[in-house]
C-alpha positions in Angstrom: 67.9 6.1 13.2 64.8 8.4 13.9 66.8 10.3 16.4 69.6 10.9 14.0 67.2 12.4 11.4 65.7 14.8 13.9 69.1 15.9 15.0 70.8 16.4 11.6 68.0 17.8 9.5 65.6 19.7 11.7 67.9 21.4 14.2 67.2 25.2 14.6 70.6 26.2 13.2 70.0 24.3 10.0 66.6 26.1 9.8 68.1 29.6 10.0 70.8 28.8 7.5 68.2 27.8 5.1 66.2 30.9 5.7 69.3 33.1 5.3 70.0 31.5 1.9 66.5 32.5 0.8 66.6 36.0 2.4 63.6 35.4 4.6 63.0 36.1 8.2 63.7 33.7 11.0 60.1 33.0 11.8 59.1 29.9 13.7 58.3 27.0 11.3 55.0 25.3 10.9 55.4 21.7 12.0 53.8 18.3 11.5 54.7 14.9 13.0 54.8 11.3 11.6 55.0 8.4 14.1 57.6 5.6 13.6 56.7 2.0 14.3 58.4 2.2 17.6 56.5 5.3 18.7 59.4 7.7 17.9 58.3 11.0 16.1 59.9 12.9 13.3 59.1 16.7 13.0 59.5 18.7 9.9 57.9 21.5 7.8 55.7 20.6 5.0 55.9 22.6 1.8 53.2 23.5 -0.7 54.6 21.2 -3.3 56.9 18.1 -3.8 60.6 18.3 -4.6 61.4 16.0 -7.6 58.4 13.8 -6.8 57.0 15.4 -3.7 58.2 15.3 -0.1 57.9 11.9 1.7 58.8 10.3 5.0 58.8 6.6 5.8 59.9 4.3 8.6 60.2 0.6 8.8 58.1 -1.6 10.9 60.7 -1.8 13.6 61.2 2.0 13.9 64.9 1.8 12.9 64.9 4.1 9.9 63.4 7.2 8.4 64.1 8.8 5.1 63.1 11.9 3.0 62.7 11.7 -0.8 65.0 14.5 -2.1 63.4 14.4 -5.5 65.6 12.0 -7.5 66.6 9.8 -4.5 70.3 10.2 -4.8 71.1 9.2 -1.2 71.8 10.4 2.2 73.5 13.6 0.9 70.1 15.1 0.2 69.1 17.7 2.8 65.4 18.4 3.6 64.4 22.1 3.7 62.0 22.2 6.7 61.0 25.9 6.0 59.0 25.1 2.9 59.6 21.5 2.1 62.2 22.4 -0.5 65.0 19.8 -1.1 68.5 20.5 -2.4 70.6 17.9 -4.2 73.8 18.0 -6.1 72.1 16.2 -8.8 68.6 17.7 -8.2 66.2 18.7 -10.8 66.7 22.4 -11.7 63.1 22.9 -12.5 62.1 21.5 -9.1 64.4 23.8 -7.3 62.8 26.9 -8.8 59.4 25.7 -7.8 60.6 25.0 -4.3 62.0 28.6 -4.0 58.7 30.1 -5.0 57.0 28.0 -2.5 59.4 29.2 0.2 58.9 32.9 -0.6 55.2 32.5 -0.5 55.4 30.9 2.9 57.6 33.8 4.2 55.2 36.5 3.0 52.4 34.7 4.9 54.3 34.6 8.1 56.3 37.9 8.0 55.5 41.1 9.9 53.2 43.5 7.9 54.9 46.8 9.0 58.6 47.6 8.8 60.1 48.8 12.1 63.1 51.1 12.6 65.3 48.4 14.1 67.6 47.2 11.3 65.5 44.0 10.7 63.7 43.1 7.4 60.3 42.4 8.9 58.4 42.4 5.6 60.8 39.9 3.9 61.5 42.3 0.9 65.2 42.2 1.1 65.4 45.8 2.5 65.4 47.1 6.1 63.8 50.1 7.6 62.6 51.7 4.3 62.4 55.5 4.4 58.7 55.4 3.4 57.9 53.7 6.7 59.7 56.3 8.8 59.6 59.7 7.0 56.3 61.5 7.7 57.2 64.9 6.1 56.9 66.5 9.5 59.9 68.8 10.2 59.3 68.4 13.9 59.3 64.6 13.9 62.6 62.6 14.5 63.0 60.1 11.7 65.6 57.6 13.0 65.8 55.7 9.7 66.6 58.6 7.5 68.1 61.1 10.0 65.9 63.8 8.5 63.3 66.0 10.2 64.5 67.9 13.2 67.4 65.8 14.4 69.4 68.3 16.4 68.0 71.1 14.2 67.6 74.5 15.8 64.2 75.8 16.8 62.9 79.2 15.7 64.3 80.8 18.9 67.8 79.2 18.3 67.8 76.6 21.0 68.5 72.9 20.1 65.6 70.5 19.5 65.7 67.3 21.7 65.4 64.2 19.6 63.5 61.1 20.6 62.7 57.7 19.0 61.4 57.2 15.5 57.9 58.4 14.9 57.7 60.4 18.1 57.4 64.2 18.2 60.5 66.2 18.8 60.6 68.0 22.2 60.6 71.5 20.9 60.1 73.4 24.2 58.4 76.8 23.5 58.7 76.9 19.7 58.6 74.7 16.7 61.5 73.3 14.7 62.7 75.0 11.6 62.2 72.9 8.5 65.5 72.3 6.5 66.1 75.5 4.5 68.6 77.1 2.1 70.4 80.3 3.1 69.0 83.4 1.3 70.7 86.8 1.4 68.5 89.9 1.7 67.9 92.2 -1.2 66.5 95.8 -1.1 63.3 96.7 -2.9 63.6 99.6 -5.5 63.6 103.1 -4.0 60.1 104.6 -3.4 60.0 108.5 -3.3 57.5 110.8 -1.6 56.3 114.1 -2.8 58.6 117.0 -3.4 58.7 119.5 -0.5 58.3 122.5 -2.9 56.5 123.0 -6.2 59.3 125.0 -7.6 62.5 126.9 -6.6 64.2 123.9 -5.2 62.9 121.2 -2.8 63.8 117.8 -1.5 62.1 114.4 -1.7 62.7 111.4 0.5 63.2 107.8 -0.7 62.7 104.6 1.2 63.3 101.0 0.5 62.9 97.7 2.5 65.0 94.6 2.8 62.2 92.3 1.5 63.1 91.5 -2.1 63.7 88.9 -0.7 64.2 89.2 3.1 67.2 87.3 4.5 66.5 83.8 5.8 68.2 80.7 7.0 71.2 82.7 8.2 71.5 84.8 5.0 73.2 88.2 5.0 71.1 91.4 5.7 70.8 94.1 3.1 73.8 96.5 2.9 73.4 100.2 2.6 70.9 102.8 3.9 67.1 102.3 3.9 66.4 106.0 3.4 67.8 108.8 1.2 66.9 112.2 -0.1 67.6 114.2 -3.2 66.7 117.6 -4.7 63.6 118.1 -6.8 61.7 120.8 -8.6 64.8 122.9 -8.9 63.5 125.1 -11.7 62.8 128.7 -10.7 59.3 129.6 -9.7 57.5 131.6 -12.4 55.7 134.9 -11.9 56.1 137.5 -9.2 58.0 136.5 -6.1 58.5 137.7 -2.6 62.0 139.1 -2.3 64.1 140.2 0.7 63.0 143.4 2.4 59.9 145.0 4.0 56.7 145.0 1.9 53.9 147.3 3.1 50.2 147.1 2.0 47.8 149.7 3.3 45.1 150.1 0.7 41.8 148.7 2.0 40.6 145.8 0.0 44.0 145.3 -1.7 44.8 141.6 -2.5 48.3 140.6 -3.5 49.7 137.1 -4.1 53.3 136.1 -4.8 55.4 133.0 -4.8 58.0 132.4 -2.2 61.4 132.8 -3.9 64.4 130.5 -3.8 66.3 130.6 -0.6 63.4 132.1 1.5 62.5 130.0 4.5 60.5 132.3 6.7 58.5 135.6 6.7 57.5 137.9 9.5 53.9 139.3 9.3 52.4 142.4 11.0 48.7 142.9 10.5 46.2 145.6 11.7 42.5 145.1 11.1 40.3 148.0 9.9 38.6 150.5 12.2 34.8 150.6 12.5 32.8 153.6 11.2 31.9 156.3 13.7 28.4 157.2 15.0 26.7 159.6 17.4 27.8 160.0 20.0 30.2 157.0 20.0 33.2 156.2 17.9 33.8 153.1 15.8 35.9 150.3 17.2 39.7 150.1 16.5 41.3 147.2 14.6 43.3 144.4 16.3 47.0 143.8 15.8 48.7 140.4 15.0 52.4 139.8 14.9 53.7 136.3 13.8 56.5 134.4 12.0 55.7 131.8 9.4 58.0 129.1 8.0 57.7 128.9 4.2 59.1 127.0 1.3 60.1 128.2 -2.2 57.2 128.1 -4.6 54.5 128.4 -2.0 52.0 131.2 -2.6 51.7 133.9 0.1 48.7 136.2 -0.3 47.7 139.3 1.6 44.2 140.8 1.9 44.1 144.3 3.5 41.1 145.2 5.6 38.7 147.8 4.4 37.7 150.6 6.7 34.3 150.8 8.3 32.0 153.2 6.4 30.2 156.1 8.0 27.9 155.9 9.7 27.9 152.6 11.7 29.8 150.4 9.3 31.7 147.4 10.5 35.3 147.1 9.3 37.0 144.2 7.5 39.8 142.0 8.8 43.3 141.9 7.4 44.2 138.3 6.3 47.3 136.5 5.2 47.1 133.0 3.6 49.8 130.5 2.6 48.8 128.2 -0.2 45.2 129.2 0.4 45.2 128.4 4.2 44.9 131.3 6.7 48.0 131.8 8.8 47.1 135.2 10.3 44.0 137.4 10.7 43.6 140.7 12.4 40.0 141.5 13.3 38.1 144.7 12.4 36.3 147.0 14.8 32.5 147.3 15.0 30.5 150.3 13.8 29.1 152.8 16.3 25.3 153.3 16.7 23.6 156.6 16.0 21.1 158.4 18.2 18.4 160.7 16.9 19.6 163.9 18.5 23.1 164.6 17.0 24.9 162.7 19.8 22.9 164.3 22.6 22.6 160.9 24.4 25.9 161.6 26.1 27.9 164.5 24.8 30.6 164.1 27.4 31.2 160.4 26.8 32.2 159.1 23.4 31.9 155.5 24.6 28.1 155.5 24.6 26.7 153.5 21.7 30.2 153.0 20.5 31.6 150.2 18.4 33.7 147.5 20.0 37.3 147.0 19.0 38.8 143.9 17.5 40.3 141.3 19.8 43.8 139.8 19.9 44.7 136.4 18.4 43.0 133.6 20.4 40.8 136.1 22.4 37.4 137.5 21.9 36.7 141.0 20.4 35.3 143.8 22.5 31.5 144.2 22.7 29.8 147.3 21.4 28.2 149.6 23.9 24.6 150.6 24.3 22.6 153.5 25.7 19.2 154.7 26.8 17.1 157.6 25.6 13.4 158.5 25.7 12.6 155.3 27.6 14.3 153.1 25.1 17.3 150.9 26.1 19.6 149.2 23.6 22.5 146.8 24.2 25.6 146.6 22.0 26.5 143.6 19.9 28.8 141.1 21.5 32.4 140.7 20.5 33.4 137.7 18.3 34.9 134.8 20.2 37.7 132.3 19.4 35.1 129.8 18.3 31.8 131.6 17.9 30.4 134.9 16.5 29.3 137.7 18.8 25.7 137.8 20.0 23.2 140.3 18.6 22.4 143.5 20.3 18.8 143.8 21.7 16.4 146.6 22.6 13.8 147.3 25.3 11.2 149.9 24.4 9.1 151.5 27.1 8.6 154.7 25.1 5.3 156.0 23.7 6.8 156.2 20.2 5.6 153.8 17.5 8.7 153.6 15.4 10.3 150.2 14.7 12.7 148.6 17.3 15.0 146.1 15.7 17.5 143.7 17.2 20.9 143.4 15.5 22.3 140.3 13.7 24.6 137.7 15.3 28.2 137.4 14.1 29.5 134.3 12.3 32.6 132.7 10.8 34.6 135.3 9.0 31.8 137.9 9.1 30.2 140.4 11.5 26.6 140.7 12.4 24.2 143.0 10.5 23.2 146.4 11.8 19.6 147.7 11.6 18.0 149.2 8.6 16.0 152.1 10.1 12.3 152.5 9.4 12.2 149.2 7.4 12.3 147.1 10.6 14.8 144.7 9.2 18.5 144.0 9.2 20.8 146.0 6.8 23.0 144.3 4.2 25.7 143.4 3.5 27.7 142.6 6.6 31.5 142.9 6.9 33.2 139.7 5.7 36.9 138.9 5.6 38.8 142.0 4.3 35.5 143.6 3.1 33.7 146.2 5.2 29.9 146.3 5.6 27.6 148.8 4.1 27.0 152.0 5.9 24.1 152.4 8.3 20.9 154.4 7.5 21.6 157.1 10.1 19.4 158.2 13.1 18.4 155.3 15.2 20.6 152.7 13.5 22.5 149.9 15.2 26.1 149.5 14.1 27.4 146.5 12.1 29.8 144.0 13.7 33.4 143.9 12.6 34.8 141.0 10.6 37.3 138.5 12.0 37.9 134.8 12.6 34.5 135.1 14.1 32.7 138.4 13.6 31.2 140.7 16.2 27.4 140.9 16.7 25.4 143.8 15.2 23.9 146.5 17.4 20.1 147.1 17.9 18.2 150.3 17.1 14.9 152.2 17.2 14.5 154.2 14.2 15.1 158.0 14.6 15.7 157.6 18.4 18.8 155.5 19.3 21.1 152.7 18.2 23.9 150.7 19.9 27.4 149.8 18.6 28.4 146.6 16.9 31.0 144.3 18.5 34.6 143.8 17.3 35.7 140.5 15.7 38.2 138.0 17.0 41.7 137.5 15.6 43.6 134.3 14.7 47.0 132.8 13.9 47.8 129.2 13.1 48.7 126.7 10.4 52.4 127.0 11.3 52.4 130.6 12.3 54.2 131.3 15.6 53.7 134.4 17.7 56.3 137.1 17.9 56.3 138.3 21.4 52.7 138.2 22.7 51.5 137.6 19.1 49.6 140.9 18.9 47.2 143.1 20.9 43.5 143.9 21.1 42.1 147.3 20.4 40.2 149.3 23.0 37.2 151.1 21.6 38.5 153.5 18.9 42.2 152.8 19.6 43.7 149.9 17.6 46.0 147.3 19.0 49.7 148.3 19.3 48.8 151.9 18.4 52.4 153.1 19.0 54.1 150.6 16.7 56.3 152.4 14.1 55.0 150.3 11.2 51.3 151.0 12.0 51.1 154.3 10.1 47.6 155.3 11.3 46.0 151.9 10.3 43.0 150.5 12.2 41.8 153.7 13.9 38.1 153.7 14.8 36.0 156.4 13.1 35.1 159.5 15.1 31.8 160.1 16.8 29.6 163.2 16.6 28.6 165.0 19.8 26.9 168.1 18.4 25.8 169.9 15.4 25.3 168.4 12.0 26.7 164.9 12.4 26.8 164.2 8.7 28.7 167.1 7.3 31.1 169.7 8.5 33.3 170.0 11.5 32.5 167.4 14.2 30.7 165.1 11.8 30.9 161.3 12.1 33.9 159.9 10.3 34.8 156.6 8.7 37.3 154.3 10.3 40.9 153.7 8.9 41.8 150.8 6.7 44.0 148.0 8.0 47.6 147.4 7.1 49.8 144.4 6.4 53.6 144.4 6.6 55.6 141.4 5.2 59.2 141.2 6.2 61.3 138.8 4.1 64.8 138.2 5.7 
């Protein structure tokens, strides 16, 4: 009888059927044994509470029988529930069954796995398998087998497939990371953004740009359609005031300043400039002005201004430079010549040579001006002022006095940016004022024994030295310039040579830039053979 009970009631198959009915896992049962009188044992699971009147087992003294109390003792049809000691009976007590079920669930929770695995099994006895919360870690590069989210076969940033592995392991993403799931977005352009107009008036253009970032395309979305740049007309109203018109415009009055707007349809101008000639001395002549020839690209509405060089005054005056600016920036400058020095004996220092104590001529664009020349008389030696260079003013002229005369010996002044160096002021033993600057010429020298002023230019020439009443040297010529968009026509110009200006044979020169004549005898201040002033500069503007 004992063996029959063990076989019918406590077989493993009956255990799992019971477990399945209660939706619990098939864990191994907890067991206990009761010995029969004959030494046979009966194994079963004890519950936490009785069924009907509590679980019971008994055997007779001979070991022939064993029985379980199913609650109301209705007979052998009762089945013992080994998982929790619950008993079922067709005529069982309903209240007892409910208590038995609670006991069984409590027992399952104590024996079940604490963490759910991704294996299709309900390890935590909650009636669900492989819950998403146990597998989804919100990492787009983790393969989540339970939910098939994350990067399962998703492309990487570089477009190659992502290799999936088991749940909870990182995706093998090679040289990049997986893309998180995304929604396709088509690109949209930003609004047009426009730059400044190319001309203040008379018709210009402005350029507009936009970018495909409003938003940018993503997740396979379409790129923006249409151009990313455009242009449109602007400032089309006519320019007010006087305008440069087609033709040749000549300006030859020293010190003249004229500014006009570039008219509609004008895209370039051609410029010819001569600097002023330096004032003459004794015996030397003043230096000639430089010549500059360039072409400049222009836009309607821009302001082109001309400043004509003044002539060097007599005696010894440094000449001004002719200047053209575009919207206030210099595009061309032709340097002026230096003033000649004056000896104290009506040019007797070298009557046969007009290059003694002469002023230096202006230099061509990008080159230095010519230095003034010196001379010797009565044991006194003076050197001329240096020519202005492309990046520095000319050095001052100096003197060396071995005479017995007590009169003042004075060095000249150095040249500087836009202006020539000062000449000497005679018996005052100081430098004369003012120096030549831009289009303006210097003052005249005091006469006998004066050093000449330097000519104006990009950098001016140095002033000559002098010993009052005895001898003075010439001032140097300035340097010329073109830039800020100006391009040379041909060689771009020509330097002067002593009294001769650059490009002296050009048909448009009209006598501009000649150095003033030197005196070699007689009364050097009045009458025939007297010292003369230099010639003013000239500017010719050709508008095609």
